[in-house]
N, C-alpha and C positions, 0 to 999 in steps of 0.2 A: 504494500500500500504506500502511495506517495504522500508525503507531508504537504501541507498547504504552503505554497510559495507563489504569491501573487503580488504584482506591483501595478499601481495606477499612478502615472506621473504626468504632470503638465509642465511645459517649459518651452524654451526657444532653441531651435537648432543653431549651434554656434560653430559648426565645422561643415565643410562640404562632404556630403555622403560619398563614401568610396565603395565601389562594387568590385568584387573579385570572385573568381570561381574557386571553390574548395576542391583541391586536387583529388582527395580520396572519395568524394561523393558526387562530384560534378554538379553540385548545387551552388547557386549564387549566394554570396554573403555580402551584406551591406553594413558598414559601420560608420557611426557618426557620434557627435557629442551633443548632449542637450543640457542646457543650463536652466535651473529652476531657482526662482527668487521668492523668498518668503519675507514679508514685511513684519518686523517685530514691533512690539510696543516701544514707544520712545523714538520711532523713526529709523531704528537700525534695520539693516537688511541682512538676511542670511542667504548667501549665494552658494548653491551646490551644483557641481558638474557631474554628469553621468555618462559613461560610455555605453552606447546602445549598439546592439547587433540584431540583425534580422536575416532570415534565410529564405531561399526559394523564390517563389513568385513575388512575395511582398518585398524582398530585397531588390528585385528588378524595378518594381514600381517606385519604391522610395528613391532609388538612385536616379530615376528619370524626373521625378516630380518635386522633391523637397530641396529647398535652397536654404542657405544661411539666412538667419533672421526670421524664419517661418515658425509660427506657433504650432505646437504639437501636443496631442494627448496620446499617451502610450499605455497600452495594457500589455503586461508580459510577466516574466519571472526573473528572479535573480540567479546568477551563476557565478561561482567562485572559480577563478583560474589560478593556477600555481606554476611557478617556474623557479629556476635557480639563476641568479645574476652572474656576471663575469667573475665575481669573487667567490662564487659557490654558495652564497647566502640564499635561503628560501625566501621567495617573494610571493605575494598574492594580491589579487584585486577582485572587486565585485563588478560584474557587468550586468546590464539589463538586457535580456533576450526578449525583443518585442514580438508579440504575436498578433497585435492589432494596433494600427496607427491611424489617428484622425488628424487631419490637417485643419488647423483653425483658419477661419476666413481672413484674408488679407485686409489691410486698411485701405479704405476707398480714397 
């Protein structure tokens, strides 16, 4: 049984989506960064950046339609990736794997 792992994220695309083909599966992979701003009491802002990945048909659509500065609503799940750096130290990061993306209307 899978544990619950669900993310709903709203923010702005701050990097150009990059589409590539995953060699072992021949599926498209699209990656980009979304910045989410939360306004705190007292006027402070909390800014968070999230690496987003999506696969298959959605990856191709995102690569063709989403540009920097576009508002997005993303539904997906979190995934932890692990690697060793050049010094042999264990590193990790959390990415959001997008399963559904809504593009917010542009400003008129």
